[in-house]
C-alpha positions in Angstrom: 128.5 -3.1 22.0 131.8 -2.4 20.3 134.4 -5.3 20.1 136.5 -3.6 22.7 135.2 -1.1 25.3 137.5 1.7 26.1 138.2 2.5 29.7 136.6 5.6 31.2 137.8 7.2 34.4 135.7 6.3 37.4 135.1 9.9 38.4 133.6 11.1 35.1 130.2 12.8 35.7 128.2 10.2 33.8 129.5 7.4 36.1 128.7 9.0 39.4 125.5 10.0 41.3 125.9 12.8 43.8 129.7 12.2 43.7 129.1 9.2 46.0 127.7 6.3 44.1 129.1 4.7 40.9 126.3 4.1 38.5 123.5 5.9 36.6 120.6 3.6 36.9 117.1 4.7 37.9 117.1 2.5 41.0 120.4 4.1 42.2 119.0 7.5 41.6 116.0 6.8 43.7 118.3 5.8 46.6 120.2 9.1 46.2 117.0 11.1 46.1 115.9 9.4 49.4 119.3 10.2 51.0 119.0 13.9 49.9 115.5 14.0 51.4 116.4 12.6 54.8 120.0 13.8 55.3 119.1 17.4 56.5 116.9 16.0 59.2 117.8 14.2 62.5 115.4 11.3 61.8 116.7 7.8 62.3 117.3 5.9 59.1 117.1 2.2 58.5 119.1 1.0 55.5 118.1 -2.4 54.2 119.7 -4.4 51.5 121.5 -7.6 50.7 125.2 -8.2 51.7 127.6 -6.2 49.5 125.1 -3.6 48.3 126.9 -0.6 50.0 124.9 0.0 53.2 127.9 1.8 54.9 128.5 3.9 51.8 124.8 5.0 52.0 125.2 5.8 55.7 128.3 7.9 55.1 126.5 9.7 52.3 123.7 10.6 54.8 126.2 11.9 57.2 128.1 13.9 54.6 125.0 15.5 53.3 123.8 16.5 56.8 124.5 19.4 59.1 126.6 17.0 61.1 129.2 16.4 58.4 131.9 18.2 60.4 131.3 16.0 63.4 132.4 12.3 63.9 131.0 9.5 61.8 131.3 6.4 64.1 130.6 2.9 63.1 130.0 -0.4 64.9 129.2 -3.8 63.5 126.8 -5.4 65.9 127.6 -8.9 64.5 131.3 -8.6 64.8 131.5 -8.0 68.5 130.7 -10.7 71.1 127.4 -10.0 72.9 129.2 -9.8 76.3 131.3 -6.9 75.1 128.8 -5.1 72.9 127.2 -3.1 75.7 130.6 -1.7 76.7 131.5 -0.9 73.1 128.2 1.1 72.8 128.1 2.8 76.1 131.5 2.5 77.7 132.4 1.3 81.2 134.0 2.6 84.4 137.2 1.2 85.8 136.5 -1.9 87.8 133.0 -2.3 86.4 133.8 -6.0 85.6 136.8 -8.3 85.5 139.4 -6.9 83.2 138.0 -3.4 83.2 141.4 -1.8 84.1 140.4 1.7 83.0 137.5 3.9 82.1 136.5 3.6 78.4 134.3 5.8 76.2 131.6 4.1 74.2 130.7 4.7 70.6 127.6 6.8 71.5 129.8 9.3 73.3 132.4 9.2 70.6 129.7 10.1 68.1 128.4 13.1 70.1 127.3 15.8 67.7 127.6 13.4 64.7 126.3 10.2 63.4 126.5 6.6 64.8 126.2 3.9 62.2 124.8 0.6 63.7 125.6 -2.0 61.1 124.0 -5.5 61.3 121.4 -4.2 63.8 119.5 -7.4 63.5 122.3 -9.1 65.5 121.8 -6.8 68.5 121.1 -9.0 71.6 117.5 -8.7 72.9 118.8 -7.7 76.4 120.6 -4.6 75.0 117.6 -3.4 72.9 115.8 -1.5 75.7 119.0 0.4 76.5 119.4 1.4 72.9 115.8 2.4 72.7 116.3 4.7 75.7 119.2 6.4 74.0 117.2 6.9 70.8 114.3 8.4 72.7 116.0 10.4 75.5 119.6 10.9 74.1 121.1 9.8 77.5 122.7 6.7 79.0 125.0 5.5 81.8 128.3 3.7 81.4 128.5 0.2 82.8 129.3 0.5 86.5 128.2 4.2 86.7 125.1 5.9 87.9 126.0 9.2 86.2 123.8 10.0 83.3 125.6 11.1 80.1 123.7 13.3 77.6 124.5 13.1 73.9 123.3 14.5 70.6 123.7 11.6 68.2 121.9 10.8 64.9 121.6 7.0 64.4 121.6 5.2 61.1 121.1 1.5 61.2 121.5 -1.2 58.6 120.6 -4.8 58.1 120.4 -7.6 55.5 117.9 -9.4 57.7 114.1 -9.3 57.5 113.4 -7.3 60.7 109.6 -7.5 60.1 109.7 -11.2 60.4 112.1 -11.0 63.4 109.6 -8.7 65.1 106.8 -11.2 64.5 109.0 -14.0 65.9 109.8 -11.8 68.9 113.5 -11.9 68.1 113.6 -8.1 67.7 111.6 -5.6 69.8 108.8 -3.9 67.9 109.2 -0.6 69.6 112.9 -0.4 68.8 112.2 -1.4 65.2 109.7 1.4 64.7 112.0 3.9 66.3 114.9 2.9 64.0 112.7 2.6 60.9 111.5 6.2 60.8 112.9 6.6 57.3 113.6 3.3 55.6 115.9 3.1 52.5 116.1 -0.1 50.5 119.3 -0.6 48.5 118.7 -2.5 45.3 120.8 -5.6 44.6 123.2 -5.4 41.7 121.0 -7.7 39.6 118.3 -5.0 39.7 120.7 -2.3 38.3 122.7 -4.4 35.9 123.2 -1.3 33.6 125.6 0.0 36.3 127.9 -3.1 36.0 130.1 -1.7 33.2 130.7 1.5 35.1 131.6 -0.4 38.3 133.9 -2.7 36.4 135.7 0.2 34.8 136.0 2.0 38.2 137.4 -1.0 40.0 139.8 -1.9 37.1 141.1 1.7 37.1 141.4 1.8 40.9 143.3 -1.6 41.2 145.4 -0.9 38.2 146.6 2.3 39.8 147.4 0.5 43.1 149.3 -2.2 41.3 151.1 0.3 39.0 149.6 -1.3 35.9 148.0 0.3 32.8 144.7 -1.2 31.8 142.6 0.7 29.3 140.6 -2.0 27.5 137.9 -4.4 28.7 136.8 -7.1 26.2 133.1 -6.8 25.3 132.8 -10.6 25.6 133.9 -10.4 29.3 131.6 -7.4 29.9 128.6 -9.3 28.5 129.3 -12.4 30.6 129.7 -10.4 33.8 126.4 -8.5 33.1 124.6 -11.9 32.9 125.7 -13.0 36.4 123.3 -12.8 39.3 126.0 -11.4 41.7 124.7 -12.9 45.0 127.6 -11.0 46.7 126.6 -7.8 44.9 129.1 -4.9 44.5 131.6 -6.5 46.9 131.7 -9.7 44.9 132.2 -7.8 41.7 135.0 -5.7 43.2 136.9 -8.8 44.4 136.5 -10.4 41.0 137.9 -7.4 39.2 140.8 -7.2 41.6 141.7 -10.7 40.7 141.4 -9.9 37.0 143.8 -7.0 37.4 146.3 -9.2 39.2 146.2 -11.6 36.3 146.4 -9.0 33.6 149.8 -8.6 32.0 148.9 -6.1 29.4 146.5 -3.2 28.7 143.5 -5.5 28.4 141.6 -6.8 31.5 142.0 -10.5 31.6 140.1 -13.2 33.5 140.7 -16.9 33.0 137.9 -19.2 31.6 138.1 -21.2 34.8 137.5 -18.1 36.8 134.4 -17.2 34.8 132.9 -20.7 34.6 131.3 -20.7 38.0 129.4 -17.5 37.4 128.2 -17.9 33.8 124.5 -18.3 33.4 123.1 -20.9 31.0 121.2 -18.5 28.9 119.5 -20.7 26.4 115.9 -19.6 26.1 114.5 -23.1 26.8 116.6 -23.4 30.0 115.6 -20.0 31.3 111.9 -20.6 30.5 111.9 -24.1 32.1 113.6 -22.9 35.3 111.4 -19.9 35.5 108.2 -22.0 35.1 109.4 -24.5 37.7 110.2 -21.7 40.2 106.9 -19.9 39.5 104.8 -23.1 39.9 106.6 -24.0 43.2 106.0 -20.5 44.7 102.4 -20.5 43.6 101.8 -23.9 45.2 103.3 -22.7 48.5 101.3 -19.4 48.4 98.1 -21.4 47.9 98.9 -23.7 50.8 99.4 -20.7 53.2 96.4 -18.7 51.7 98.8 -16.1 50.2 100.3 -15.1 53.5 103.9 -14.0 52.6 105.5 -13.2 55.9 105.4 -14.5 59.4 106.3 -17.8 61.0 103.7 -19.7 58.9 104.0 -17.6 55.8 105.3 -18.6 52.3 108.7 -17.1 52.9 109.3 -19.2 56.0 108.0 -22.3 54.1 110.5 -21.6 51.3 113.4 -20.9 53.7 114.1 -17.4 52.2 113.6 -13.8 53.6 110.3 -12.1 52.9 112.0 -9.4 50.8 113.6 -12.0 48.6 110.2 -13.8 48.0 108.6 -10.5 47.1 111.4 -9.7 44.7 111.0 -13.2 43.0 107.2 -12.7 42.9 107.6 -9.4 41.1 110.2 -10.8 38.7 108.0 -13.8 37.9 104.8 -11.7 37.7 103.1 -13.5 40.5 100.1 -11.7 42.0 97.0 -13.1 43.7 94.6 -11.2 41.4 96.4 -12.7 38.4 96.3 -16.2 39.9 92.5 -15.8 40.5 92.0 -14.7 36.9 94.0 -17.7 35.7 92.0 -20.1 37.9 95.0 -21.0 40.1 93.8 -19.4 43.3 90.4 -19.2 44.9 88.8 -15.9 45.4 
């Protein structure tokens, strides 16, 4: 990489996929291909991915690429609304339906009629509401709280979660029939660590965006900073990167993007080969030991993921990264046939 990387404008063709996503990696292109495939249909979509990977952005892209793009795109975060109010938010209520219901309200399903309803954090939907949501998905009809009048709607539902719904279904914390109805077309968003080649494009995009907002001119990014940022695991994914770049723009007084050493220290990886090898071996041995104990069952209440205290999808990612497979373990004499 050159000593100093020149800024490129975020909207240049090589930095965008479908005019929606910043990046050019193969993993991101696979996501865009899936969106293009499902968008023209009315099928329910389940978007899964870690926090900060852009699940709402993907949901909006599905809406914008569909025949419903001229109709409303309505969002609701199931984790952000108290469970006692969530039913009213989704389906509306009649005046006097409960204490404090001074007027009739329209729920999100009715607001989204003809368009798309994005149910974010669907894993936090209370069990008692799940049958009513299932009915709307199947019949496209519901009643407001306090009313017996059936309201018919035409709504396409896109749901999203960062939770392991498979495991929640097994633990009976999420209805299996609702999961299968929502999961007609699953889309898995890759974490930023699995598309690190997109990090320079994202940094340049956010630096350009925030510099414009703050009336600054930033047109250089030191290659040393870029290298350090590419080495970070980014547990908060794109959202974490965006916030860090915003702080860097605030701190920058000239044309070069600046970030203090103290700001970088918490996210720098210790990239000596011996440290990486040792940590990887320890992690691999620990996962193998747990998998042996549970006879290579990954999910479920008694599975390896539960024993390790991590989501099943995270364990599968770590297994792929570390090259852990049962067939290889058998070949190495680690696991019994």
